C-alpha positions in Angstrom: -95.2 -30.9 -45.6 -95.7 -33.5 -48.2 -98.1 -36.3 -48.4 -98.1 -39.1 -50.7 -100.3 -41.9 -51.0 -99.3 -45.3 -52.8 -101.6 -48.3 -53.3 -100.4 -49.7 -49.8 -100.0 -46.8 -47.5 -99.4 -43.3 -47.2 -97.0 -40.5 -45.0 -96.4 -37.4 -44.7 -92.9 -35.9 -44.6 -91.3 -32.8 -44.8 -91.2 -31.4 -48.2 -87.6 -31.2 -49.4 -87.0 -28.6 -52.0 -85.4 -29.5 -55.3 -86.4 -33.6 -54.5 -89.1 -34.6 -56.9 -91.8 -36.9 -55.8 -90.6 -39.5 -56.8 -87.3 -39.3 -54.8 -89.3 -38.3 -51.8 -91.2 -41.6 -52.2 -87.9 -43.7 -52.7 -86.5 -42.0 -49.5 -89.0 -42.7 -47.5 -89.4 -46.3 -48.5 -92.8 -45.6 -50.2 -94.1 -48.3 -52.6 -94.5 -45.7 -55.5 -94.2 -47.6 -58.4 -91.5 -46.5 -61.0 -89.5 -48.3 -63.8 -87.0 -45.4 -65.2 -86.9 -42.2 -63.6 -86.3 -40.3 -66.7 -90.3 -39.4 -67.5 -90.6 -42.2 -70.5 -92.0 -45.1 -68.5 -95.6 -43.1 -67.0 -95.4 -45.6 -63.9 -94.6 -43.0 -61.7 -97.6 -41.1 -62.7 -99.7 -39.4 -59.6 -102.7 -37.1 -59.3 -102.1 -34.1 -57.4 -104.4 -33.1 -55.1 -103.4 -30.2 -53.4 -100.0 -28.0 -53.7 -99.5 -27.7 -57.5 -98.4 -24.3 -57.2 -95.8 -25.5 -54.8 -93.9 -27.5 -57.6 -92.3 -26.8 -60.5 -93.2 -26.0 -64.3 -94.2 -29.3 -66.2 -91.4 -30.4 -68.4 -91.3 -31.7 -71.8 -91.0 -35.0 -70.7 -94.5 -34.8 -69.1 -96.0 -33.1 -71.9 -94.4 -35.4 -74.5 -95.7 -38.3 -72.0 -98.8 -37.1 -70.8 -102.2 -36.3 -72.7 -103.3 -32.1 -72.2 -106.7 -33.3 -70.8 -105.2 -35.7 -67.3 -102.4 -31.9 -67.5 -105.7 -29.9 -66.9 -107.2 -32.5 -64.3 -103.5 -32.4 -62.1 -102.0 -35.1 -63.3 -98.0 -34.8 -63.7 -95.0 -37.5 -63.3 -93.5 -38.2 -59.9 -90.0 -38.3 -61.3 -90.6 -34.9 -63.3 -92.5 -33.2 -60.7 -89.6 -30.9 -58.2 -90.9 -29.4 -55.1 -90.1 -25.8 -55.4 -90.7 -24.2 -52.0 -91.3 -26.6 -48.9 -93.2 -23.6 -47.4 -96.7 -25.2 -48.7 -99.0 -28.3 -48.6 -98.6 -30.9 -51.1 -100.9 -33.9 -51.2 -99.7 -36.6 -54.6 -101.7 -40.1 -55.2 -99.4 -42.5 -57.2 -102.1 -43.4 -59.8 -100.2 -45.4 -62.8 -101.8 -46.4 -65.9 -101.5 -50.2 -64.8 
C-alpha cells in the first residue's frame, strides 16, 4: 500500500514495483510539486514517514541535491525514490523547499 500526501489532499493506492513516488503521484492525479523529474530541482522532495525499507537505495542525484541531515531524517526526492516491493506500506509527504 502506498499513501501519498500533497499540500491539498492525500491518496492511498497499490504500490507498484519499479515506479517512483512521483510516477505514482502523477498517475493518480495528485498535485505533487515537481519541475524536472531528473533529481535536480528538488521540488518533489518528500518525507518518508513509513516504509523506507520498501524503496530502492538513495541515488547519486539525491546525495548531490539533499543534505546529509535531510537524508538521515528520511527525506527523499520523489522522482528518485523507486518502489522495490509492493508488499509493504509506504507513507510519504511532499515537502518542497518553497
